[in-house]
One Martini backbone bead per residue (centre of mass of N, CA, C, O) as a GRO file, in nm:
protein
   90
    1MET     BB    1  -8.150  -3.811   3.196
    2LEU     BB    2  -8.426  -3.864   3.168
    3GLY     BB    3  -8.536  -4.090   3.420
    4LEU     BB    4  -8.227  -4.134   3.571
    5VAL     BB    5  -8.278  -3.960   3.815
    6THR     BB    6  -8.182  -3.981   4.142
    7GLU     BB    7  -8.142  -3.911   4.475
    8ASN     BB    8  -7.832  -4.002   4.464
    9LEU     BB    9  -7.789  -3.774   4.274
   10ARG     BB   10  -7.603  -3.471   4.293
   11ALA     BB   11  -7.408  -3.447   4.020
   12VAL     BB   12  -7.324  -3.288   3.693
   13ALA     BB   13  -7.035  -3.273   3.476
   14ILE     BB   14  -6.857  -3.104   3.204
   15ASP     BB   15  -6.560  -3.193   3.005
   16VAL     BB   16  -6.432  -3.010   2.730
   17SER     BB   17  -6.232  -3.122   2.461
   18PRO     BB   18  -6.091  -3.193   2.157
   19ASP     BB   19  -6.051  -3.526   2.255
   20ARG     BB   20  -6.283  -3.492   2.490
   21ILE     BB   21  -6.524  -3.626   2.728
   22VAL     BB   22  -6.613  -3.551   3.066
   23VAL     BB   23  -6.819  -3.718   3.302
   24HIS     BB   24  -6.932  -3.599   3.612
   25PHE     BB   25  -7.017  -3.785   3.905
   26ALA     BB   26  -7.235  -3.741   4.194
   27PHE     BB   27  -7.280  -3.945   4.480
   28GLY     BB   28  -7.375  -4.057   4.775
   29GLU     BB   29  -7.357  -4.345   4.643
   30ILE     BB   30  -7.218  -4.633   4.485
   31ARG     BB   31  -7.423  -4.822   4.284
   32PRO     BB   32  -7.508  -5.050   4.056
   33ALA     BB   33  -7.747  -4.882   3.938
   34ASP     BB   34  -7.574  -4.630   3.880
   35ARG     BB   35  -7.384  -4.758   3.674
   36GLU     BB   36  -7.608  -4.822   3.473
   37ASP     BB   37  -7.702  -4.530   3.431
   38VAL     BB   38  -7.436  -4.426   3.318
   39GLU     BB   39  -7.430  -4.609   3.071
   40ASP     BB   40  -7.693  -4.497   2.951
   41ILE     BB   41  -7.609  -4.201   2.929
   42LEU     BB   42  -7.358  -4.249   2.749
   43GLY     BB   43  -7.507  -4.390   2.519
   44ASP     BB   44  -7.685  -4.144   2.450
   45LEU     BB   45  -7.449  -3.952   2.387
   46VAL     BB   46  -7.331  -4.112   2.154
   47ALA     BB   47  -7.584  -4.100   1.978
   48LEU     BB   48  -7.598  -3.789   1.962
   49LEU     BB   49  -7.284  -3.774   1.838
   50SER     BB   50  -7.284  -3.953   1.567
   51ASN     BB   51  -7.314  -3.685   1.360
   52GLU     BB   52  -7.045  -3.591   1.436
   53ASP     BB   53  -6.723  -3.433   1.382
   54LEU     BB   54  -6.490  -3.626   1.512
   55PRO     BB   55  -6.201  -3.694   1.621
   56THR     BB   56  -5.953  -3.890   1.614
   57GLY     BB   57  -5.966  -4.055   1.925
   58TRP     BB   58  -6.206  -3.992   2.057
   59ALA     BB   59  -6.343  -3.943   2.396
   60LEU     BB   60  -6.538  -4.108   2.654
   61GLU     BB   61  -6.573  -4.014   2.994
   62GLU     BB   62  -6.575  -4.112   3.350
   63THR     BB   63  -6.678  -4.006   3.680
   64LEU     BB   64  -6.703  -4.145   4.012
   65TYR     BB   65  -6.853  -3.998   4.305
   66ALA     BB   66  -6.853  -3.998   4.663
   67GLY     BB   67  -7.053  -3.721   4.716
   68ASN     BB   68  -7.042  -3.398   4.701
   69ALA     BB   69  -7.041  -3.077   4.532
   70ASP     BB   70  -6.738  -3.010   4.613
   71ASP     BB   71  -6.398  -2.955   4.642
   72ALA     BB   72  -6.346  -3.282   4.598
   73TRP     BB   73  -6.477  -3.276   4.330
   74PRO     BB   74  -6.378  -3.325   4.001
   75GLY     BB   75  -6.633  -3.135   3.879
   76ARG     BB   76  -6.619  -2.839   4.008
   77ASP     BB   77  -6.473  -2.685   3.734
   78HIS     BB   78  -6.723  -2.755   3.566
   79ARG     BB   79  -6.996  -2.799   3.377
   80ARG     BB   80  -7.305  -2.779   3.509
   81VAL     BB   81  -7.610  -2.989   3.448
   82PHE     BB   82  -7.639  -3.093   3.754
   83GLU     BB   83  -7.814  -3.013   4.077
   84SER     BB   84  -7.886  -3.085   4.386
   85LYS     BB   85  -7.961  -2.999   4.697
   86LYS     BB   86  -7.781  -3.227   4.816
   87GLY     BB   87  -7.519  -3.143   4.668
   88ARG     BB   88  -7.490  -2.870   4.836
   89LEU     BB   89  -7.592  -2.957   5.147
   90GLY     BB   90  -7.575  -3.287   5.220
   0.00000   0.00000   0.00000
């Protein structure tokens, strides 16, 4: 995510299970440029995992949420890998 994090990004969390990884993004608002950044981030993650022995049918998914990293965010209960001060404070 280095170089791709903008002020609009509030938080990122990862949900890992045996058959998939879900990357949860919280944005202040979801803009076309943010969607492009998410695609770049996920592409980099796929490249990073390309040498791993992943199960057949393994999936990489994402959720994009407009709002803060609060109780309504789908990523709230998963491993947070990034959170801005705006993500916590609104």
